[in-house]
Each structure stands twice: as structure tokens, then as C-alpha cells.
C-alpha positions in Angstrom: 14.5 -10.7 29.4 14.0 -7.1 28.2 11.3 -5.4 26.6 11.5 -2.0 24.9 9.0 0.3 23.5 10.7 2.0 20.6 9.0 5.1 19.7 10.1 7.7 17.1 10.0 11.3 18.6 9.4 12.5 22.6 6.4 12.8 24.0 5.6 16.4 24.4 2.4 16.1 26.2 2.9 16.6 30.0 -0.2 15.0 31.2 0.6 11.8 29.1 4.2 11.9 30.3 3.1 12.0 33.8 0.4 9.1 33.5 3.4 7.0 31.5 5.8 7.5 34.5 2.6 6.7 36.9 2.7 3.4 35.4 6.7 2.7 34.9 6.9 3.4 38.4 4.2 0.6 39.4 5.7 -2.0 37.2 8.1 -4.4 38.9 11.8 -4.0 38.0 12.3 -7.5 36.9 10.3 -6.6 34.0 13.3 -4.9 32.5 10.8 -2.4 30.5 12.3 0.6 28.8 10.8 3.3 26.6 13.5 4.2 23.8 12.6 7.4 21.7 14.3 7.6 18.6 15.0 11.1 17.5 12.7 12.6 14.7 14.1 12.1 11.3 15.9 15.3 10.2 14.1 17.3 7.3 11.1 14.7 7.7 8.8 17.8 6.1 10.9 17.6 3.1 10.8 13.6 2.6 8.1 11.8 0.7 6.1 9.1 2.9 7.9 6.4 1.8 11.3 7.9 2.1 10.3 8.8 5.6 9.2 5.2 6.6 12.7 4.0 5.0 14.5 6.1 7.3 12.4 5.6 10.3 13.1 2.0 9.7 16.7 2.5 9.4 16.6 4.2 12.8 14.3 1.2 14.2 16.8 -1.3 13.2 19.7 0.5 14.3 18.1 -0.6 18.0 17.7 -4.0 17.2 19.6 -7.4 16.7 18.6 -10.3 14.5 17.5 -12.4 17.0 15.3 -9.7 19.0 11.8 -10.5 18.8 9.9 -7.3 16.8 6.4 -6.6 17.6 4.5 -3.8 15.7 1.9 -1.8 16.7 -0.4 -1.7 13.7 -4.1 -1.2 13.0 -4.2 -4.6 10.8 -2.6 -6.5 13.5 -4.2 -9.2 15.8 -6.4 -7.7 18.6 -6.4 -9.5 22.0 -8.3 -9.2 25.3 -6.2 -7.9 28.3 -6.0 -11.8 29.5 -4.7 -13.0 26.1 -2.1 -10.2 26.0 -0.9 -11.2 29.6 -0.4 -14.9 28.3 1.2 -13.9 25.4 3.5 -12.1 27.3 4.2 -14.8 29.8 4.8 -17.3 27.1 7.6 -14.8 25.7 9.4 -14.9 28.9 9.2 -18.7 29.2 10.7 -18.9 26.1 14.5 -18.0 24.9 13.7 -14.6 23.7 16.1 -12.4 25.3 14.8 -9.0 23.9 11.3 -7.8 22.6 10.7 -4.6 20.8 7.5 -3.2 20.5 7.1 -0.7 17.9 5.0 2.4 17.5 5.6 3.9 13.6 5.5 7.3 12.5 2.9 9.1 11.1 2.8 7.3 8.2 3.3 3.7 9.7 5.8 1.3 8.8 8.2 0.5 5.8 8.1 -2.6 4.1 11.2 -3.6 5.5 9.9 -3.3 8.9 6.8 -5.4 8.0 9.1 -8.1 6.7 11.2 -8.1 9.8 8.3 -8.1 12.3 7.6 -11.3 14.1 4.1 -10.2 15.0 1.5 -7.6 14.4 -0.9 -6.4 17.2 -3.7 -3.7 17.5 -4.7 -2.1 20.4 -7.9 -1.0 18.6 -9.9 -0.5 15.6 -10.1 3.1 15.9 -6.8 5.6 15.5 -5.0 7.1 18.1 -2.4 9.8 18.5 1.2 8.1 18.8 1.6 9.7 22.4 -1.4 8.4 23.4 -0.4 4.8 22.1 2.7 5.1 24.2 0.6 5.6 27.6 -2.0 2.7 26.3 0.6 0.0 25.8 2.4 0.8 28.9 -0.7 0.5 31.0 -1.5 -2.9 29.2 1.8 -4.3 30.1 1.3 -3.2 33.7 -1.8 -4.6 33.6 -0.4 -8.0 32.5 1.7 -8.0 35.3 -1.1 -7.7 37.6 -3.0 -10.6 36.1 -0.2 -12.7 36.0 0.6 -12.1 39.4 -3.2 -12.6 40.4 -4.1 -9.1 41.7 -7.2 -7.5 41.6 -6.3 -4.5 39.3 -8.1 -6.0 36.3 -11.8 -7.1 36.3 -13.5 -9.3 34.0 
């Protein structure tokens, strides 16, 4: 199974990039985890929020196939504890799913097309964070899920 984190734009904060790299290096190769940074939409400042979300949707969907599982990181999504998240990933790994795409939307969120295509919506918090920080948080939670599933002492209840 392949897990991809799909994001709009690059992370330009060196400290966040360094921390993301730290967790990526610790994640075992069998997780097949990749971060795909989709280039920012050209002339985004000249587009309305709705048009921008539609263009971002087109870019997101160009990286997916119809049978892929799409998970949105969305403020209205379901919240999981780290153990519940680990079990969710474990259940996906035990299924016939070949690719999972976890999407971080742009500044205005997702278009209706993306919402209708999504299989799940999850929220990491009721608070709002920068898109760059969310990348770090989800990568750390994937690493934490690995440690929980292996029974390692990284996670404390």
C-alpha cells in the first residue's frame, strides 16, 4: 500500500522542513509514504476563492485514480486519538486498498468536487493551523501510528 500526503505549494519554513525530514527518516520504508507538493496555482491572486478551489481540485485529482482512498484533512472531519488513528491505518493496510491520499487543502479549503470524491474527512484539531504546520503534524502522527502498531514506547497514554 502507498500513502501519499498531497499538499498545495512547498514548505518554505526551514525549521518545519527539518522536523518533517526527522520523522520521515524514522518511518520504516515498508510504509511507502511520500509527500507530494503540488505547485501553487498560477495567478491565484487573480482568482476568486471558488475558482481557486476548483483549480486546486483539478490538480489534486490529477494525482489520484478512481480506486484510491481519499482522506481530507478538514476542520469538520472526525477527530481520532492517536491509538484510534493507528487502528484506522492498520485496517486500511489490511484491506485491498492500494493507494491512500491524504489531502491538505489550500487557504480556502476544498471544492465541492473534492468533498464529494473524498472517502473520509479527519480533523487534527478544532483549532486552525498553518498548512505547513499541518504537514508536520500528520507526518508525526503517521510515525506515531507506526510506533503504536509495533508496540514501541514512543506513545504514552
